N, C-alpha and C positions, 0 to 999 in steps of 0.2 A: 576515531576520526569520522567514520561513516555516520555514527549517531549524531554528531554535530551537523553534518551535511543534511540530515533528514529535516532539521528545523531551520534550514537556511532560507532567507527570503528570495534567493535566486533559484528559479525553477530548474536550471541546468544542473546545479549541485544536488538538488533533491532527486532529480531523475538519475543522475550518476550513482547516487547512494542506493536508491531502491533497486536499480538494475544490478548493481554489484551484489547486494544482499540477496536478490532473487537467485542469482547464480550460485552463491555460497550456500543457500538453503538446501540445494540438492544434495550436497555432500556433508554439510555441517549444520543440520537444522537446530540442534540444541544451542549452538553458539548464536545463531541468528535470532532465536526465540527471546534473547535478552533485550531486544529492541522492539518487541511487539507493540508496546504502548505507543512508541513513536510512529510505527507503521500504521497503527489504527488511526492515528491523527491525520494521516495522509489519505485515507480512504475518500474523503470528500474534497481533495485538492482540486484547485481550478485547472491544473494541468492534467488532462485525462490520462496521459502516459504514466505520470507519477502515480496517480490513483490506481491504475490498472496493475502496475508492478507491485504496489503496496498490497493490493488484494491477493494477487497470485502468490506473493511471498508468504503472506499470512496463511493462505490455504496450504502451503507446503509444510509449514512448521507447527501448526496448531491442530490439536485434536478438535474436531468439529462437534459442537453441541448446537441444538436448535436455536438457542438464544444468540450465539455468536454469529451463525449464518444469517439470521434475521437482521442483526445489527449491521453487518457488513453489506448486505444487499440493500438495506435502507440507505446506508451511507453512499453507496455507489449509484443508487437510483436518483437521488436528489440532483447531483450535477448533470446527469444525463437528461433530466427533464428540462434543464435550462437551455439545451442545445436547440437550434432551429430544426424544424422538421424537414425531412427530405421528401420532395415529391409534390 
């Protein structure tokens, strides 16, 4: 059910699913790893909270290689650049 929520058009459902998976990743990382592809698709989500939870969840469950980190950081950087500057 959580996997279906990850692809929902409603930001609240995507947020709820990523938040729940982030909490589950602490105790059951191998179970959460089965939805990694769906979480990777949310890295560039227009809702920054969803994107942040997706990134932190992936960091909890995935062994990090240089290529993965580069991909995730690039995905997180693009939406951040669209935000208005402060100051």
